[in-house]
MARTORVO-121061 format. One record per residue: y negated, z, x negated of N, C-alpha, C in turn; residue number from 1; residue in one letter. Coordinates in steps of 0.1 Angstrom, whole numbers. Example, Ala and Ser with C-alpha at 12.3 -4.5 7.8 and 13.67 -1.06 7.14 Angstrom:
{atom {57,78,-132},{45,78,-123},{33,78,-132},1,A}
{atom {22,71,-128},{11,71,-137},{0,79,-129},2,S}
//
This chain:
{atom {-107,-93,-155},{-96,-84,-159},{-86,-84,-148},1,M}
{atom {-76,-88,-153},{-64,-88,-147},{-58,-71,-143},2,E}
{atom {-57,-67,-130},{-50,-54,-126},{-41,-53,-119},3,S}
{atom {-31,-43,-120},{-19,-44,-110},{-21,-30,-103},4,N}
{atom {-34,-25,-104},{-35,-12,-94},{-44,-17,-83},5,I}
{atom {-38,-9,-71},{-42,-11,-59},{-51,4,-56},6,I}
{atom {-62,7,-52},{-69,17,-54},{-68,23,-37},7,L}
{atom {-62,36,-35},{-59,39,-22},{-75,46,-19},8,A}
{atom {-82,42,-10},{-96,49,-8},{-91,60,3},9,L}
{atom {-84,71,0},{-81,80,10},{-90,90,12},10,D}
{atom {-104,86,15},{-115,96,15},{-120,94,30},11,V}
{atom {-128,105,32},{-134,104,48},{-148,101,44},12,E}
{atom {-154,104,34},{-167,100,30},{-169,86,29},13,D}
{atom {-176,78,37},{-177,64,37},{-188,60,25},14,V}
{atom {-198,68,23},{-206,66,12},{-199,66,-1},15,T}
{atom {-192,77,-4},{-184,78,-17},{-174,66,-16},16,K}
{atom {-167,64,-6},{-156,50,-7},{-162,40,-9},17,A}
{atom {-176,37,-7},{-182,26,-9},{-186,23,-25},18,L}
{atom {-190,35,-27},{-197,36,-40},{-185,34,-51},19,R}
{atom {-175,40,-50},{-163,38,-58},{-160,26,-58},20,I}
{atom {-156,18,-47},{-152,5,-46},{-160,-6,-53},21,A}
{atom {-174,-2,-52},{-182,-11,-59},{-182,-10,-73},22,E}
{atom {-182,3,-78},{-179,6,-93},{-166,2,-101},23,E}
{atom {-155,2,-92},{-143,-2,-98},{-138,-18,-95},24,V}
{atom {-144,-24,-88},{-138,-36,-83},{-135,-46,-92},25,S}
{atom {-141,-47,-102},{-133,-56,-113},{-123,-50,-120},26,E}
{atom {-119,-38,-116},{-107,-29,-125},{-97,-28,-115},27,F}
{atom {-96,-35,-101},{-85,-30,-93},{-77,-46,-87},28,V}
{atom {-68,-46,-83},{-61,-57,-77},{-66,-58,-60},29,K}
{atom {-68,-48,-55},{-71,-45,-42},{-73,-32,-37},30,A}
{atom {-80,-28,-26},{-81,-15,-20},{-72,-13,-9},31,F}
{atom {-68,0,-10},{-59,4,3},{-67,11,11},32,K}
{atom {-69,8,23},{-77,14,34},{-69,21,46},33,V}
{atom {-71,34,46},{-61,38,56},{-69,47,67},34,G}
{atom {-60,58,73},{-64,66,84},{-79,73,79},35,Y}
{atom {-78,82,68},{-90,89,69},{-105,82,68},36,P}
{atom {-104,69,63},{-116,60,65},{-117,55,77},37,L}
{atom {-107,52,83},{-110,42,97},{-115,52,109},38,I}
{atom {-107,64,108},{-108,74,119},{-124,79,118},39,L}
{atom {-127,79,107},{-141,84,105},{-152,75,109},40,G}
{atom {-150,63,105},{-161,50,105},{-158,40,115},41,S}
{atom {-145,39,119},{-140,27,125},{-135,16,118},42,G}
{atom {-133,6,126},{-124,-6,118},{-135,-14,111},43,V}
{atom {-147,-11,114},{-157,-20,105},{-157,-17,90},44,K}
{atom {-150,-6,87},{-152,-2,72},{-145,-11,65},45,I}
{atom {-134,-20,73},{-127,-31,65},{-135,-39,59},46,I}
{atom {-144,-46,68},{-151,-55,64},{-162,-48,55},47,K}
{atom {-165,-36,55},{-175,-33,42},{-168,-29,31},48,D}
{atom {-155,-27,31},{-147,-25,18},{-145,-40,11},49,V}
{atom {-143,-49,21},{-138,-63,17},{-150,-70,9},50,S}
{atom {-162,-64,8},{-172,-69,2},{-169,-70,-15},51,K}
{atom {-161,-59,-15},{-156,-57,-31},{-144,-59,-36},52,F}
{atom {-136,-66,-26},{-125,-72,-31},{-113,-70,-19},53,G}
{atom {-99,-74,-23},{-90,-76,-13},{-88,-61,-5},54,E}
{atom {-83,-62,7},{-84,-50,14},{-68,-49,21},55,V}
{atom {-62,-41,19},{-47,-38,25},{-48,-26,33},56,I}
{atom {-47,-29,49},{-47,-17,57},{-34,-9,58},57,V}
{atom {-33,3,55},{-23,10,55},{-24,21,63},58,D}
{atom {-22,18,79},{-20,30,89},{-4,28,93},59,I}
{atom {3,23,83},{18,23,86},{21,20,100},60,K}
{atom {18,10,107},{21,5,120},{35,9,122},61,I}
{atom {36,17,133},{48,21,137},{50,26,155},62,A}
{atom {49,12,160},{48,13,176},{58,4,180},63,D}
{atom {60,3,195},{68,-9,200},{60,-23,197},64,I}
{atom {70,-35,198},{66,-47,190},{51,-51,195},65,P}
{atom {48,-52,212},{36,-56,218},{25,-48,211},66,D}
{atom {26,-36,211},{13,-29,206},{11,-28,190},67,V}
{atom {23,-30,182},{23,-32,169},{15,-46,166},68,S}
{atom {19,-55,172},{13,-68,170},{-2,-69,173},69,K}
{atom {-5,-62,182},{-20,-62,187},{-28,-56,177},70,N}
{atom {-21,-43,172},{-28,-37,160},{-29,-45,148},71,V}
{atom {-19,-52,146},{-22,-61,135},{-33,-72,137},72,A}
{atom {-32,-75,147},{-43,-88,151},{-57,-82,147},73,R}
{atom {-60,-68,155},{-72,-63,152},{-76,-61,137},74,I}
{atom {-66,-56,130},{-69,-52,119},{-72,-66,110},75,L}
{atom {-65,-77,114},{-67,-90,106},{-81,-95,109},76,S}
{atom {-85,-94,122},{-97,-98,124},{-109,-92,120},77,S}
{atom {-106,-82,115},{-115,-73,109},{-119,-76,95},78,Q}
{atom {-109,-84,88},{-108,-88,75},{-98,-83,65},79,G}
{atom {-87,-78,72},{-77,-72,65},{-69,-82,57},80,A}
{atom {-69,-81,44},{-59,-92,37},{-44,-90,38},81,D}
{atom {-43,-76,43},{-28,-73,42},{-27,-59,51},82,G}
{atom {-15,-58,58},{-11,-47,65},{0,-42,63},83,V}
{atom {4,-28,65},{16,-23,59},{21,-18,72},84,I}
{atom {36,-18,77},{43,-15,85},{54,-8,83},85,V}
{atom {57,2,92},{68,11,88},{82,1,90},86,Q}
{atom {91,2,81},{104,-6,82},{114,3,93},87,G}
{atom {112,13,94},{123,20,103},{124,17,116},88,F}
{atom {109,15,121},{106,10,136},{117,-3,140},89,V}
{atom {122,-12,130},{129,-23,134},{125,-35,132},90,G}
{atom {135,-45,133},{132,-57,129},{123,-66,139},91,R}
{atom {122,-60,154},{114,-67,162},{100,-63,160},92,D}
{atom {98,-51,156},{84,-47,154},{79,-56,139},93,V}
{atom {87,-56,130},{80,-63,118},{80,-78,121},94,V}
{atom {88,-82,129},{87,-97,133},{73,-101,139},95,R}
{atom {70,-90,148},{59,-95,156},{45,-93,148},96,E}
{atom {46,-82,138},{32,-78,132},{32,-91,122},97,V}
{atom {44,-97,118},{42,-108,108},{38,-120,113},98,R}
{atom {33,-121,127},{27,-132,133},{12,-131,131},99,K}
{atom {8,-118,128},{-6,-116,130},{-13,-113,116},100,E}
{atom {-4,-107,108},{-9,-102,94},{-10,-117,82},101,A}
{atom {-20,-116,77},{-22,-124,66},{-10,-123,55},102,K}
{atom {-8,-111,52},{0,-108,43},{6,-92,47},103,H}
{atom {19,-93,47},{27,-81,53},{34,-74,43},104,L}
{atom {35,-59,44},{41,-51,35},{50,-40,43},105,Y}
{atom {61,-43,40},{72,-31,48},{74,-20,39},106,V}
{atom {73,-10,45},{76,3,40},{90,6,42},107,V}
{atom {100,6,24},{111,8,26},{115,23,24},108,A}
{atom {107,27,14},{107,42,9},{95,48,9},109,E}
{atom {93,59,9},{79,67,8},{84,77,-3},110,M}
{atom {72,82,-10},{72,89,-22},{70,106,-21},111,S}
{atom {70,109,-7},{71,124,-7},{85,127,-6},112,H}
{atom {87,141,-9},{101,147,-6},{108,147,7},113,P}
{atom {101,147,18},{106,145,33},{112,131,34},114,G}
{atom {108,121,27},{117,108,27},{132,109,29},115,N}
{atom {135,121,21},{151,120,19},{155,125,34},116,A}
{atom {148,131,43},{156,137,54},{161,125,63},117,D}
{atom {152,113,64},{159,103,73},{157,88,69},118,Y}
{atom {146,87,61},{141,72,57},{150,67,47},119,I}
{atom {154,74,36},{162,69,25},{175,65,27},120,S}
{atom {182,71,35},{195,64,40},{196,52,47},121,E}
{atom {183,45,49},{184,34,56},{173,23,48},122,S}
{atom {169,27,37},{157,20,29},{164,5,24},123,S}
{atom {176,5,19},{182,-8,14},{183,-17,28},124,E}
{atom {187,-13,37},{189,-22,50},{174,-27,55},125,R}
{atom {167,-17,52},{153,-21,54},{147,-33,43},126,I}
{atom {150,-31,32},{144,-39,22},{150,-52,25},127,A}
{atom {162,-53,28},{169,-66,32},{163,-72,47},128,L}
{atom {160,-63,54},{155,-68,65},{141,-74,63},129,M}
{atom {134,-70,56},{120,-73,55},{119,-90,47},130,A}
{atom {128,-88,38},{129,-100,31},{135,-113,42},131,K}
{atom {143,-111,51},{148,-118,60},{137,-122,72},132,E}
{atom {129,-114,72},{118,-113,83},{104,-120,77},133,E}
{atom {105,-125,64},{94,-129,58},{82,-124,52},134,G}
{atom {84,-108,49},{75,-100,44},{73,-105,30},135,A}
{atom {57,-101,26},{53,-105,14},{57,-94,5},136,D}
{atom {62,-82,8},{63,-73,-2},{70,-61,4},137,G}
{atom {74,-51,-3},{81,-40,2},{70,-29,-4},138,I}
{atom {73,-16,1},{65,-2,-5},{78,5,-7},139,V}
{atom {78,8,-22},{89,18,-28},{84,29,-37},140,A}
{atom {88,39,-38},{81,51,-46},{82,48,-60},141,P}
{atom {72,53,-66},{70,55,-81},{77,66,-85},142,A}
{atom {76,77,-74},{83,92,-76},{97,89,-81},143,T}
{atom {102,75,-77},{118,74,-78},{120,60,-84},144,H}
{atom {119,59,-96},{119,45,-103},{133,40,-100},145,P}
{atom {143,45,-100},{157,39,-99},{156,32,-86},146,K}
{atom {150,36,-76},{149,31,-61},{139,20,-62},147,R}
{atom {130,19,-70},{121,5,-72},{129,-5,-77},148,I}
{atom {137,-2,-84},{147,-13,-93},{157,-19,-82},149,R}
{atom {164,-10,-74},{175,-12,-64},{169,-22,-53},150,A}
{atom {156,-16,-47},{150,-21,-37},{145,-35,-40},151,L}
{atom {140,-36,-50},{136,-51,-56},{146,-60,-56},152,K}
{atom {157,-55,-63},{169,-66,-64},{175,-67,-49},153,Q}
{atom {174,-59,-41},{179,-62,-27},{172,-74,-19},154,I}
{atom {155,-71,-20},{147,-79,-13},{143,-92,-20},155,S}
{atom {142,-89,-32},{137,-102,-40},{122,-103,-38},156,G}
{atom {113,-93,-31},{100,-92,-30},{94,-85,-39},157,L}
{atom {80,-87,-37},{70,-80,-47},{71,-63,-41},158,K}
{atom {70,-56,-51},{72,-40,-47},{58,-34,-50},159,V}
{atom {50,-27,-38},{38,-19,-39},{44,-3,-41},160,L}
{atom {39,1,-52},{47,14,-54},{35,26,-54},161,S}
{atom {36,34,-44},{26,48,-44},{36,58,-51},162,P}
{atom {27,69,-57},{30,82,-61},{29,86,-75},163,G}
{atom {21,73,-83},{16,76,-95},{4,88,-96},164,V}
{atom {8,97,-107},{-4,106,-109},{-1,118,-102},165,G}
{atom {-9,122,-94},{-8,135,-85},{5,136,-79},166,T}
{atom {13,127,-74},{25,132,-70},{37,132,-80},167,Q}
{atom {31,126,-93},{42,130,-104},{46,116,-109},168,G}
{atom {44,105,-103},{51,96,-107},{43,88,-118},169,G}
{atom {53,82,-127},{47,75,-140},{44,61,-140},170,S}
{atom {34,58,-144},{27,43,-144},{38,36,-152},171,Y}
{atom {40,39,-162},{49,31,-172},{63,29,-167},172,R}
{atom {69,40,-161},{84,39,-155},{84,31,-143},173,E}
{atom {74,31,-136},{72,24,-124},{74,9,-126},174,A}
{atom {64,5,-135},{63,-10,-141},{75,-13,-147},175,M}
{atom {83,-5,-154},{95,-11,-160},{107,-13,-152},176,E}
{atom {105,-4,-142},{115,-6,-132},{112,-14,-121},177,S}
{atom {101,-22,-123},{100,-35,-113},{88,-36,-103},178,G}
{atom {80,-27,-104},{69,-26,-95},{60,-38,-98},179,A}
{atom {54,-43,-90},{44,-54,-90},{30,-48,-91},180,D}
{atom {29,-38,-82},{13,-33,-82},{14,-16,-77},181,Y}
{atom {8,-9,-81},{7,6,-84},{-2,11,-76},182,L}
{atom {1,16,-64},{-10,23,-55},{-13,36,-60},183,I}
{atom {-26,39,-63},{-29,51,-69},{-42,55,-61},184,I}
{atom {-44,68,-58},{-56,72,-51},{-63,85,-58},185,G}
{atom {-57,96,-53},{-63,110,-59},{-68,107,-72},186,R}
{atom {-56,105,-82},{-60,106,-94},{-72,97,-99},187,S}
{atom {-76,87,-91},{-89,81,-94},{-101,86,-87},188,I}
{atom {-99,84,-74},{-112,86,-66},{-118,102,-68},189,F}
{atom {-107,112,-71},{-111,124,-74},{-118,128,-88},190,M}
{atom {-116,118,-96},{-121,117,-112},{-136,118,-111},191,S}
{atom {-141,122,-121},{-156,122,-123},{-160,109,-126},192,P}
{atom {-150,99,-133},{-154,88,-138},{-143,78,-135},193,D}
{atom {-142,72,-123},{-131,66,-117},{-128,54,-126},194,P}
{atom {-139,47,-130},{-137,35,-137},{-131,38,-151},195,K}
{atom {-133,47,-158},{-126,52,-170},{-112,57,-167},196,H}
{atom {-109,63,-155},{-95,68,-152},{-86,56,-150},197,K}
{atom {-92,44,-145},{-85,32,-142},{-80,27,-156},198,I}
{atom {-91,26,-164},{-88,19,-178},{-79,28,-186},199,E}
{atom {-78,41,-184},{-69,51,-191},{-55,49,-184},200,E}
{atom {-54,46,-173},{-39,44,-166},{-35,32,-171},201,I}
{atom {-44,20,-171},{-37,7,-175},{-35,6,-189},202,L}
{atom {-40,16,-199},{-37,15,-212},{-23,23,-214},203,S}
{atom {-16,27,-206},{-4,32,-206},{6,23,-203},204,Q}
{atom {3,9,-199},{12,-2,-198},{12,-11,-211},205,G}
//
């Protein structure tokens, strides 16, 4: 089954994360693993989750170039198929992470209200920079579908879009605005039947 959903496994319970990953593996494009799981169980969780599908590691790398490059190297060595880096840290960081990441995704805008404080005013420049530095895609919010369209047009890259469900973003509006993949977490992993919830979301398309 072809799916455009990336499941954000933003849970701390490793047993729960692996159970859900196994249960829904044929219904998702990839799994997004971030701080909740990694801090609780270490980077080895990347390999554990990768048994059920592709893994994109989302710790939003945001450090100086050398440190960021080394972080990307460690994550990739543990089986990460992709990593996410914050675009606001600049071109030099993105360039170094690109050297170590199998697939690189750059955050152009985020889905929470605080994004408007600082990031959104630079998001179009970030999207263009991501293209110029050879990123595979950008992250743009489903909570603001018009921004998906604008940033995709500027970058020409694939768009990974968080914010569907609990944050109020619409699956259909995000897809119609040009999102290639929807990053969805709480709506799925907090459901008593995660597989059924994914099928329900996909039916909206």
